[in-house]
C-alpha positions, -999 to 999 in steps of 0.1 A, spaced: 202 -895 -46 215 -867 -69 184 -859 -88 151 -846 -64 131 -840 -93 127 -859 -129 107 -853 -156 104 -870 -188 83 -864 -219 58 -839 -197 32 -827 -215 -3 -805 -211 -24 -789 -234 -57 -767 -229 -82 -771 -260 -62 -765 -292 -33 -746 -269 0 -765 -265 12 -754 -228 38 -778 -224 52 -798 -252 71 -831 -243 96 -816 -221 123 -838 -199 145 -825 -175 162 -830 -139 167 -811 -110 200 -818 -84 191 -819 -50 199 -787 -31 208 -751 -45 187 -727 -72 171 -743 -102 157 -715 -125 132 -719 -152 131 -689 -172 107 -679 -200 85 -650 -207 48 -651 -195 29 -677 -214 58 -699 -216 47 -728 -201 63 -721 -163 36 -722 -142 17 -751 -160 49 -772 -157 52 -764 -119 16 -769 -115 17 -803 -129 50 -810 -110 27 -800 -77 -2 -820 -87 -27 -788 -87 -36 -800 -123 -32 -832 -142 -7 -841 -169 -16 -854 -202 10 -870 -207 49 -881 -192 60 -889 -159 73 -869 -128 95 -885 -100 95 -860 -67 122 -873 -40 125 -908 -59 84 -911 -57 66 -914 -89 38 -885 -84 10 -911 -99 18 -937 -72 29 -916 -42 10 -883 -42 4 -883 -7 40 -887 5 53 -863 -21 30 -833 -6 53 -836 26 81 -828 3 72 -796 -13 64 -762 -5 50 -739 -28 49 -698 -33 22 -690 -58 20 -659 -78 -10 -649 -60 -16 -654 -20 -36 -686 -9 -39 -668 25 -69 -657 43 -68 -620 43 -94 -616 74 -68 -639 96 -39 -628 114 -4 -637 102 -2 -660 133 -36 -676 126 -26 -681 90 6 -701 97 -13 -721 127 -39 -728 101 -11 -740 76 6 -762 99 -23 -780 110 -25 -797 76 6 -815 83 12 -845 104 27 -819 133 27 -823 169 21 -793 185 56 -787 198 67 -791 165 45 -766 144 51 -738 177 88 -745 169 85 -744 130 65 -711 131 86 -691 157 119 -703 136 103 -692 104 89 -656 124 126 -652 135 141 -661 100 113 -635 80 114 -609 107 77 -611 112 74 -604 148 60 -572 147 30 -579 121 22 -615 138 -12 -600 152 -20 -580 121 -45 -593 94 -26 -603 64 -53 -581 38 -34 -553 55 2 -559 48 23 -543 21 34 -563 -7 65 -571 7 52 -582 40 27 -603 22 55 -622 3 75 -629 35 47 -644 49 34 -664 21 75 -681 17 72 -689 54 37 -705 51 50 -728 21 83 -737 45 59 -744 79 65 -784 77 102 -780 66 98 -793 30 128 -809 6 119 -786 -21 104 -748 -22 86 -741 -57 89 -703 -59 64 -691 -92 72 -657 -100 80 -650 -61 90 -611 -65 69 -598 -93 55 -563 -83 80 -560 -52 103 -527 -47 140 -536 -51 147 -534 -14 122 -562 -5 133 -582 -33 171 -582 -22 155 -592 14 136 -620 0 164 -632 -20 188 -630 11 166 -655 28 159 -680 4 200 -682 -1 206 -684 35 182 -719 36 195 -730 5 230 -727 21 224 -739 57 192 -763 51 202 -778 18 170 -766 5 161 -770 -32 146 -743 -50 127 -743 -81 121 -710 -94 101 -694 -122 108 -662 -132 116 -636 -161 139 -612 -144 174 -622 -156 189 -613 -121 172 -637 -100 186 -663 -124 227 -653 -119 230 -669 -90 211 -700 -104 231 -734 -100 210 -745 -134 191 -730 -155 164 -742 -183 150 -718 -208 114 -727 -220 98 -708 -250 59 -720 -263 62 -750 -242 92 -761 -254 128 -761 -241 149 -744 -259 181 -743 -236 195 -758 -207 227 -756 -188 248 -736 -163 249 -698 -168 288 -700 -178 276 -729 -202 248 -709 -218 268 -679 -223 295 -696 -239 275 -714 -264 248 -688 -268 262 -652 -260 290 -634 -273 317 -605 -263 316 -572 -280 345 -550 -287 330 -515 -283 354 -487 -300 347 -453 -286 347 -427 -313 331 -402 -338 327 -413 -376 363 -420 -388 370 -430 -422 404 -447 -412 389 -467 -384 361 -479 -412 390 -485 -436 413 -505 -415 386 -527 -401 373 -533 -438 405 -542 -449 411 -571 -424 378 -583 -430 362 -572 -394 323 -571 -395 312 -539 -374 283 -518 -371 279 -481 -359 257 -462 -337 260 -437 -306 294 -427 -317 309 -460 -311 320 -492 -335 309 -523 -319 323 -558 -331 310 -591 -320 337 -613 -312 339 -650 -310 362 -652 -282 377 -622 -257 411 -625 -271 399 -614 -306 399 -583 -290 437 -580 -288 440 -588 -325 419 -562 -337 434 -534 -316 469 -545 -326 460 -537 -361 467 -498 -348 472 -492 -314 471 -457 -320 440 -455 -336 423 -478 -313 429 -460 -282 394 -456 -267 379 -488 -263 360 -516 -239 352 -553 -243 318 -561 -229 313 -595 -218 284 -615 -229 255 -616 -207 223 -640 -201 203 -614 -220 219 -623 -251 214 -659 -243 178 -654 -239 174 -633 -270 194 -658 -293 180 -689 -282 143 -675 -287 144 -646 -310 125 -625 -280 135 -598 -256 131 -610 -219 117 -574 -207 90 -577 -233 60 -591 -214 
C-alpha cells in the first residue's frame, strides 16, 4: 500500500469558526510528513479528527486502508500520538506510566516488558525510570511521552508540535531518535509544526493556513515554485552600480549597504555580474528557502505566533 493515510474533503467547524475547510491529502508509508502552519491554522484539529479524538463534520479518512467510520478499533492499534500537552500521570513513576499505557493494548506480559525495555534503551530513560513523571525536566518528559506513544509498536506516529519549549540540545536529541525509527523501523511520522528547521528533512510538506491547504510538495518542489534566489551586491550606495542596473532593466532595492536583486534562476546572477565584472566584485547568491515559501503562499511570516 503506497499511502498509509488518505483524507478527502475533510471539514470541521466550531460554532462559526471553520477550523478545517474541505481539505484532502495523502501520506506515503514510511518517512516524515510535515503539516506546516501557524498556531490556529487547523493543524491540531486535523490530527484530532484523524486520530478520532474529535468527530469530523464531513469527509472521509482512511488509515492503513481502513475507513475510520467502519474500523475505529483496528485503527487504534496502528497509531501512536504525542500531544502538545502530556497525558501522563504526574504522580506515577516513568515505569508505572509506561506499564499503564502498555496495559491498554492487546500485549502479553512478555511483549509489554520487551517493548518497554527497548524504548527505555532507545530514549535513555534508565536513570529516570523510578522518578515521578511530574518532577522531570521538559526534555525528559518529552522523551517519555514519545516512548509512551510507541509502546505498542504503531505503524504511524503523530507528533503534534513535539518540541515546543524544548532547549536546542534536547530538540536535536529527540529528532535523532525519531529519524532513527523512520530509517530502521519504517515508521511513518505525521508532524505538525511551526518550526521551519523541523520541516527541512521531511519527505513531503503540506502548508495549511486558516483551515485550507495552500501549498504542498517536497521542500525542493516548494522552493522551486514559491521561493527565489537573491543576488546580494555588497557596496555603499553607488551611482555607477544603480545606473548600470537601471539601464539594463534590473529591478533592485537597497538596504543595509547592499543591493538586492530577486532572481528567477541562479544563472541570472551571472548575466548581471557580467554587465561589469569590475563594478560587481563583492557579491553572494542567497538561495531561496522555506521561510520564503511560507511567506509567499500565506502572506504571513512563520515566526510570528
